[in-house]
Structure formats: structure tokens, C-alpha cells
N, CA, C and O atoms as a GROMACS GRO file, in nm:
protein
  344
    1UNK      N    1   0.082  -0.119   0.000
    1UNK     CA    2   0.000   0.000   0.000
    1UNK      C    3   0.087   0.126   0.000
    1UNK      O    4   0.060   0.221  -0.074
    2UNK      N    5   0.191   0.127   0.083
    2UNK     CA    6   0.278   0.246   0.089
    2UNK      C    7   0.346   0.271  -0.046
    2UNK      O    8   0.359   0.385  -0.090
    3UNK      N    9   0.390   0.162  -0.110
    3UNK     CA   10   0.454   0.176  -0.240
    3UNK      C   11   0.359   0.232  -0.344
    3UNK      O   12   0.398   0.315  -0.425
    4UNK      N   13   0.234   0.185  -0.342
    4UNK     CA   14   0.136   0.235  -0.437
    4UNK      C   15   0.107   0.382  -0.413
    4UNK      O   16   0.087   0.457  -0.509
    5UNK      N   17   0.106   0.425  -0.287
    5UNK     CA   18   0.085   0.568  -0.256
    5UNK      C   19   0.202   0.651  -0.307
    5UNK      O   20   0.181   0.761  -0.359
    6UNK      N   21   0.325   0.600  -0.293
    6UNK     CA   22   0.442   0.673  -0.347
    6UNK      C   23   0.433   0.682  -0.499
    6UNK      O   24   0.465   0.786  -0.557
    7UNK      N   25   0.389   0.573  -0.564
    7UNK     CA   26   0.374   0.573  -0.709
    7UNK      C   27   0.274   0.681  -0.753
    7UNK      O   28   0.298   0.752  -0.850
    8UNK      N   29   0.164   0.693  -0.680
    8UNK     CA   30   0.062   0.792  -0.714
    8UNK      C   31   0.113   0.935  -0.697
    8UNK      O   32   0.068   1.025  -0.767
    9UNK      N   33   0.206   0.957  -0.604
    9UNK     CA   34   0.260   1.091  -0.581
    9UNK      C   35   0.360   1.134  -0.688
    9UNK      O   36   0.378   1.254  -0.710
   10UNK      N   37   0.423   1.039  -0.755
   10UNK     CA   38   0.516   1.074  -0.862
   10UNK      C   39   0.653   1.013  -0.845
   10UNK      O   40   0.687   0.964  -0.737
   11UNK      N   41   0.732   1.014  -0.953
   11UNK     CA   42   0.860   0.944  -0.954
   11UNK      C   43   0.964   0.998  -0.855
   11UNK      O   44   1.055   0.925  -0.817
   12UNK      N   45   0.953   1.122  -0.814
   12UNK     CA   46   1.052   1.178  -0.722
   12UNK      C   47   1.047   1.112  -0.584
   12UNK      O   48   1.142   1.126  -0.506
   13UNK      N   49   0.940   1.042  -0.552
   13UNK     CA   50   0.928   0.975  -0.422
   13UNK      C   51   0.956   0.825  -0.431
   13UNK      O   52   0.948   0.754  -0.331
   14UNK      N   53   0.988   0.777  -0.548
   14UNK     CA   54   1.006   0.633  -0.571
   14UNK      C   55   1.130   0.579  -0.500
   14UNK      O   56   1.230   0.649  -0.485
   15UNK      N   57   1.121   0.454  -0.457
   15UNK     CA   58   1.235   0.386  -0.397
   15UNK      C   59   1.287   0.274  -0.488
   15UNK      O   60   1.383   0.206  -0.452
   16UNK      N   61   1.224   0.254  -0.602
   16UNK     CA   62   1.262   0.145  -0.692
   16UNK      C   63   1.405   0.162  -0.740
   16UNK      O   64   1.445   0.270  -0.783
   17UNK      N   65   1.482   0.054  -0.732
   17UNK     CA   66   1.624   0.055  -0.764
   17UNK      C   67   1.655  -0.050  -0.870
   17UNK      O   68   1.657  -0.170  -0.841
   18UNK      N   69   1.678  -0.006  -0.994
   18UNK     CA   70   1.712  -0.098  -1.101
   18UNK      C   71   1.859  -0.086  -1.140
   18UNK      O   72   1.896  -0.123  -1.251
   19UNK      N   73   1.943  -0.035  -1.050
   19UNK     CA   74   2.085  -0.019  -1.079
   19UNK      C   75   2.151  -0.156  -1.092
   19UNK      O   76   2.113  -0.250  -1.022
   20UNK      N   77   2.250  -0.166  -1.181
   20UNK     CA   78   2.318  -0.295  -1.202
   20UNK      C   79   2.375  -0.356  -1.074
   20UNK      O   80   2.374  -0.478  -1.058
   21UNK      N   81   2.425  -0.273  -0.983
   21UNK     CA   82   2.484  -0.325  -0.859
   21UNK      C   83   2.378  -0.396  -0.774
   21UNK      O   84   2.405  -0.498  -0.711
   22UNK      N   85   2.257  -0.341  -0.775
   22UNK     CA   86   2.148  -0.401  -0.698
   22UNK      C   87   2.109  -0.535  -0.758
   22UNK      O   88   2.087  -0.632  -0.685
   23UNK      N   89   2.099  -0.540  -0.889
   23UNK     CA   90   2.062  -0.663  -0.958
   23UNK      C   91   2.169  -0.770  -0.934
   23UNK      O   92   2.136  -0.887  -0.913
   24UNK      N   93   2.296  -0.732  -0.937
   24UNK     CA   94   2.405  -0.825  -0.911
   24UNK      C   95   2.396  -0.879  -0.768
   24UNK      O   96   2.418  -0.998  -0.746
   25UNK      N   97   2.365  -0.793  -0.673
   25UNK     CA   98   2.351  -0.836  -0.534
   25UNK      C   99   2.238  -0.938  -0.520
   25UNK      O  100   2.250  -1.033  -0.443
   26UNK      N  101   2.129  -0.919  -0.593
   26UNK     CA  102   2.018  -1.015  -0.589
   26UNK      C  103   2.063  -1.151  -0.641
   26UNK      O  104   2.027  -1.255  -0.586
   27UNK      N  105   2.142  -1.149  -0.748
   27UNK     CA  106   2.190  -1.274  -0.806
   27UNK      C  107   2.286  -1.345  -0.711
   27UNK      O  108   2.289  -1.468  -0.705
   28UNK      N  109   2.363  -1.268  -0.637
   28UNK     CA  110   2.462  -1.325  -0.545
   28UNK      C  111   2.400  -1.371  -0.414
   28UNK      O  112   2.429  -1.480  -0.367
   29UNK      N  113   2.314  -1.289  -0.356
   29UNK     CA  114   2.262  -1.315  -0.222
   29UNK      C  115   2.118  -1.367  -0.221
   29UNK      O  116   2.067  -1.404  -0.115
   30UNK      N  117   2.052  -1.370  -0.336
   30UNK     CA  118   1.916  -1.421  -0.344
   30UNK      C  119   1.811  -1.315  -0.318
   30UNK      O  120   1.842  -1.198  -0.294
   31UNK      N  121   1.687  -1.358  -0.324
   31UNK     CA  122   1.574  -1.268  -0.306
   31UNK      C  123   1.483  -1.321  -0.196
   31UNK      O  124   1.481  -1.441  -0.170
   32UNK      N  125   1.409  -1.233  -0.134
   32UNK     CA  126   1.315  -1.268  -0.028
   32UNK      C  127   1.184  -1.194  -0.055
   32UNK      O  128   1.152  -1.098   0.016
   33UNK      N  129   1.106  -1.236  -0.155
   33UNK     CA  130   0.984  -1.163  -0.188
   33UNK      C  131   0.881  -1.165  -0.075
   33UNK      O  132   0.863  -1.265  -0.007
   34UNK      N  133   0.815  -1.050  -0.058
   34UNK     CA  134   0.712  -1.039   0.046
   34UNK      C  135   0.575  -1.077  -0.006
   34UNK      O  136   0.481  -1.095   0.072
   35UNK      N  137   0.562  -1.089  -0.139
   35UNK     CA  138   0.432  -1.122  -0.199
   35UNK      C  139   0.452  -1.185  -0.336
   35UNK      O  140   0.555  -1.164  -0.401
   36UNK      N  141   0.355  -1.262  -0.378
   36UNK     CA  142   0.350  -1.315  -0.513
   36UNK      C  143   0.235  -1.245  -0.584
   36UNK      O  144   0.125  -1.235  -0.531
   37UNK      N  145   0.262  -1.196  -0.704
   37UNK     CA  146   0.160  -1.122  -0.779
   37UNK      C  147   0.143  -1.184  -0.916
   37UNK      O  148   0.238  -1.198  -0.992
   38UNK      N  149   0.021  -1.223  -0.947
   38UNK     CA  150  -0.014  -1.270  -1.081
   38UNK      C  151  -0.059  -1.147  -1.158
   38UNK      O  152  -0.165  -1.092  -1.131
   39UNK      N  153   0.023  -1.105  -1.254
   39UNK     CA  154  -0.006  -0.983  -1.327
   39UNK      C  155  -0.018  -1.006  -1.476
   39UNK      O  156   0.008  -1.115  -1.527
   40UNK      N  157  -0.059  -0.903  -1.543
   40UNK     CA  158  -0.078  -0.906  -1.687
   40UNK      C  159   0.057  -0.909  -1.759
   40UNK      O  160   0.155  -0.852  -1.711
   41UNK      N  161   0.061  -0.974  -1.871
   41UNK     CA  162   0.182  -0.981  -1.952
   41UNK      C  163   0.210  -0.850  -2.024
   41UNK      O  164   0.316  -0.835  -2.086
   42UNK      N  165   0.120  -0.756  -2.018
   42UNK     CA  166   0.134  -0.627  -2.085
   42UNK      C  167   0.254  -0.551  -2.028
   42UNK      O  168   0.257  -0.521  -1.908
   43UNK      N  169   0.350  -0.520  -2.110
   43UNK     CA  170   0.472  -0.454  -2.064
   43UNK      C  171   0.449  -0.309  -2.024
   43UNK      O  172   0.538  -0.246  -1.966
   44UNK      N  173   0.331  -0.254  -2.053
   44UNK     CA  174   0.302  -0.116  -2.012
   44UNK      C  175   0.264  -0.106  -1.865
   44UNK      O  176   0.244   0.003  -1.814
   45UNK      N  177   0.254  -0.220  -1.798
   45UNK     CA  178   0.215  -0.221  -1.657
   45UNK      C  179   0.320  -0.296  -1.573
   45UNK      O  180   0.292  -0.405  -1.523
   46UNK      N  181   0.440  -0.238  -1.557
   46UNK     CA  182   0.545  -0.306  -1.480
   46UNK      C  183   0.510  -0.307  -1.330
   46UNK      O  184   0.501  -0.202  -1.267
   47UNK      N  185   0.493  -0.424  -1.276
   47UNK     CA  186   0.447  -0.440  -1.138
   47UNK      C  187   0.540  -0.372  -1.038
   47UNK      O  188   0.492  -0.303  -0.948
   48UNK      N  189   0.672  -0.390  -1.053
   48UNK     CA  190   0.765  -0.330  -0.957
   48UNK      C  191   0.752  -0.178  -0.952
   48UNK      O  192   0.764  -0.119  -0.845
   49UNK      N  193   0.726  -0.117  -1.065
   49UNK     CA  194   0.712   0.029  -1.068
   49UNK      C  195   0.576   0.070  -1.013
   49UNK      O  196   0.565   0.168  -0.940
   50UNK      N  197   0.471  -0.004  -1.048
   50UNK     CA  198   0.337   0.032  -1.000
   50UNK      C  199   0.326   0.019  -0.848
   50UNK      O  200   0.256   0.098  -0.784
   51UNK      N  201   0.396  -0.079  -0.789
   51UNK     CA  202   0.393  -0.097  -0.644
   51UNK      C  203   0.512  -0.027  -0.577
   51UNK      O  204   0.524  -0.028  -0.455
   52UNK      N  205   0.598   0.034  -0.657
   52UNK     CA  206   0.716   0.105  -0.609
   52UNK      C  207   0.798   0.018  -0.514
   52UNK      O  208   0.825   0.055  -0.399
   53UNK      N  209   0.837  -0.098  -0.565
   53UNK     CA  210   0.922  -0.190  -0.489
   53UNK      C  211   1.045  -0.222  -0.572
   53UNK      O  212   1.047  -0.201  -0.694
   54UNK      N  213   1.146  -0.271  -0.507
   54UNK     CA  214   1.269  -0.309  -0.575
   54UNK      C  215   1.256  -0.447  -0.636
   54UNK      O  216   1.174  -0.527  -0.590
   55UNK      N  217   1.336  -0.476  -0.738
   55UNK     CA  218   1.339  -0.613  -0.790
   55UNK      C  219   1.374  -0.709  -0.676
   55UNK      O  220   1.464  -0.681  -0.596
   56UNK      N  221   1.304  -0.821  -0.668
   56UNK     CA  222   1.326  -0.917  -0.561
   56UNK      C  223   1.234  -0.898  -0.442
   56UNK      O  224   1.223  -0.988  -0.358
   57UNK      N  225   1.167  -0.783  -0.432
   57UNK     CA  226   1.075  -0.758  -0.321
   57UNK      C  227   0.941  -0.829  -0.342
   57UNK      O  228   0.875  -0.866  -0.245
   58UNK      N  229   0.903  -0.848  -0.467
   58UNK     CA  230   0.780  -0.920  -0.499
   58UNK      C  231   0.812  -1.023  -0.607
   58UNK      O  232   0.901  -1.002  -0.690
   59UNK      N  233   0.742  -1.134  -0.606
   59UNK     CA  234   0.759  -1.239  -0.705
   59UNK      C  235   0.648  -1.221  -0.807
   59UNK      O  236   0.531  -1.244  -0.777
   60UNK      N  237   0.684  -1.181  -0.928
   60UNK     CA  238   0.585  -1.146  -1.029
   60UNK      C  239   0.572  -1.257  -1.133
   60UNK      O  240   0.670  -1.301  -1.192
   61UNK      N  241   0.449  -1.300  -1.153
   61UNK     CA  242   0.418  -1.396  -1.259
   61UNK      C  243   0.333  -1.321  -1.362
   61UNK      O  244   0.228  -1.267  -1.328
   62UNK      N  245   0.379  -1.318  -1.485
   62UNK     CA  246   0.305  -1.248  -1.590
   62UNK      C  247   0.238  -1.349  -1.681
   62UNK      O  248   0.298  -1.447  -1.724
   63UNK      N  249   0.112  -1.322  -1.709
   63UNK     CA  250   0.033  -1.415  -1.787
   63UNK      C  251  -0.070  -1.336  -1.869
   63UNK      O  252  -0.138  -1.249  -1.816
   64UNK      N  253  -0.080  -1.368  -1.996
   64UNK     CA  254  -0.180  -1.302  -2.080
   64UNK      C  255  -0.319  -1.338  -2.031
   64UNK      O  256  -0.352  -1.456  -2.019
   65UNK      N  257  -0.399  -1.239  -2.003
   65UNK     CA  258  -0.535  -1.261  -1.959
   65UNK      C  259  -0.552  -1.277  -1.810
   65UNK      O  260  -0.665  -1.289  -1.761
   66UNK      N  261  -0.441  -1.276  -1.735
   66UNK     CA  262  -0.447  -1.291  -1.589
   66UNK      C  263  -0.530  -1.411  -1.545
   66UNK      O  264  -0.609  -1.402  -1.451
   67UNK      N  265  -0.512  -1.522  -1.613
   67UNK     CA  266  -0.587  -1.642  -1.578
   67UNK      C  267  -0.496  -1.742  -1.509
   67UNK      O  268  -0.375  -1.744  -1.532
   68UNK      N  269  -0.554  -1.823  -1.424
   68UNK     CA  270  -0.478  -1.926  -1.356
   68UNK      C  271  -0.571  -2.046  -1.337
   68UNK      O  272  -0.672  -2.038  -1.266
   69UNK      N  273  -0.536  -2.155  -1.399
   69UNK     CA  274  -0.616  -2.276  -1.383
   69UNK      C  275  -0.524  -2.391  -1.345
   69UNK      O  276  -0.402  -2.379  -1.354
   70UNK      N  277  -0.582  -2.500  -1.302
   70UNK     CA  278  -0.504  -2.616  -1.263
   70UNK      C  279  -0.423  -2.673  -1.380
   70UNK      O  280  -0.324  -2.742  -1.359
   71UNK      N  281  -0.466  -2.643  -1.502
   71UNK     CA  282  -0.398  -2.695  -1.620
   71UNK      C  283  -0.270  -2.618  -1.653
   71UNK      O  284  -0.186  -2.666  -1.730
   72UNK      N  285  -0.253  -2.500  -1.595
   72UNK     CA  286  -0.135  -2.420  -1.622
   72UNK      C  287  -0.027  -2.451  -1.519
   72UNK      O  288  -0.003  -2.374  -1.426
   73UNK      N  289   0.036  -2.566  -1.537
   73UNK     CA  290   0.133  -2.614  -1.440
   73UNK      C  291   0.251  -2.523  -1.417
   73UNK      O  292   0.303  -2.517  -1.306
   74UNK      N  293   0.295  -2.453  -1.521
   74UNK     CA  294   0.412  -2.367  -1.503
   74UNK      C  295   0.383  -2.252  -1.408
   74UNK      O  296   0.469  -2.214  -1.328
   75UNK      N  297   0.264  -2.195  -1.415
   75UNK     CA  298   0.228  -2.084  -1.326
   75UNK      C  299   0.210  -2.136  -1.184
   75UNK      O  300   0.261  -2.076  -1.089
   76UNK      N  301   0.140  -2.246  -1.170
   76UNK     CA  302   0.119  -2.305  -1.038
   76UNK      C  303   0.252  -2.346  -0.977
   76UNK      O  304   0.277  -2.321  -0.859
   77UNK      N  305   0.338  -2.408  -1.056
   77UNK     CA  306   0.470  -2.449  -1.008
   77UNK      C  307   0.555  -2.330  -0.966
   77UNK      O  308   0.628  -2.339  -0.867
   78UNK      N  309   0.546  -2.220  -1.038
   78UNK     CA  310   0.620  -2.100  -1.002
   78UNK      C  311   0.570  -2.042  -0.871
   78UNK      O  312   0.650  -1.996  -0.789
   79UNK      N  313   0.439  -2.042  -0.850
   79UNK     CA  314   0.384  -1.994  -0.723
   79UNK      C  315   0.427  -2.083  -0.608
   79UNK      O  316   0.459  -2.034  -0.499
   80UNK      N  317   0.429  -2.214  -0.630
   80UNK     CA  318   0.474  -2.306  -0.527
   80UNK      C  319   0.620  -2.282  -0.493
   80UNK      O  320   0.658  -2.287  -0.376
   81UNK      N  321   0.702  -2.255  -0.593
   81UNK     CA  322   0.844  -2.225  -0.571
   81UNK      C  323   0.859  -2.097  -0.490
   81UNK      O  324   0.943  -2.089  -0.400
   82UNK      N  325   0.777  -1.997  -0.522
   82UNK     CA  326   0.785  -1.868  -0.453
   82UNK      C  327   0.756  -1.881  -0.305
   82UNK      O  328   0.827  -1.822  -0.223
   83UNK      N  329   0.654  -1.957  -0.269
   83UNK     CA  330   0.617  -1.966  -0.128
   83UNK      C  331   0.693  -2.077  -0.056
   83UNK      O  332   0.685  -2.089   0.067
   84UNK      N  333   0.766  -2.158  -0.130
   84UNK     CA  334   0.844  -2.266  -0.069
   84UNK      C  335   0.991  -2.232  -0.059
   84UNK      O  336   1.033  -2.170   0.040
   85UNK      N  337   1.071  -2.270  -0.159
   85UNK     CA  338   1.215  -2.249  -0.152
   85UNK      C  339   1.262  -2.105  -0.138
   85UNK      O  340   1.364  -2.080  -0.075
   86UNK      N  341   1.189  -2.010  -0.194
   86UNK     CA  342   1.232  -1.870  -0.180
   86UNK      C  343   1.202  -1.824  -0.040
   86UNK      O  344   1.231  -1.709  -0.006
   0.00000   0.00000   0.00000
């Protein structure tokens, strides 16, 4: 909620960090997402920017149509990985 409020106020209040050093640190030390988000595959709606969070703070699954059924094993498996090993 706080991130979304910062997003609504404008980019000068953003905490999102896409610097190469930050991304390298994620690769080295891992990620600890606080939430899993099933979002649209539309690239005009980047979840990290809309929620004003850093890469690794949320686990984003992008899917055309925002659908999730038992038949979509890759999406279900990714969610299971997010709440388990991560």
C-alpha cells in the first residue's frame, strides 16, 4: 500500500532501484519476496514500478489474460516455488 501511494505521488518519491549493482547483489545473495503477484503480460504495466518496490521484493508472474487454472502447471509451479524455496 505504501509503495502504491508513493507511485501515485510521482517518480521523485520512488524507492525502486534498477541499478546494475542491486541486480548483481540479488543474483549473489538471493531474493526474499514479500508477496506473489499474478499480473498481466502487458509490458506497459510493470508491477515493480506500480507498487514502487525493488526487484526481488515481490515475485511477479506475468500471464496473458491474468488467468490461472489447474492446467497451467508452469504458473502453479512458479507460485509453489515462490512460497516454498524462496
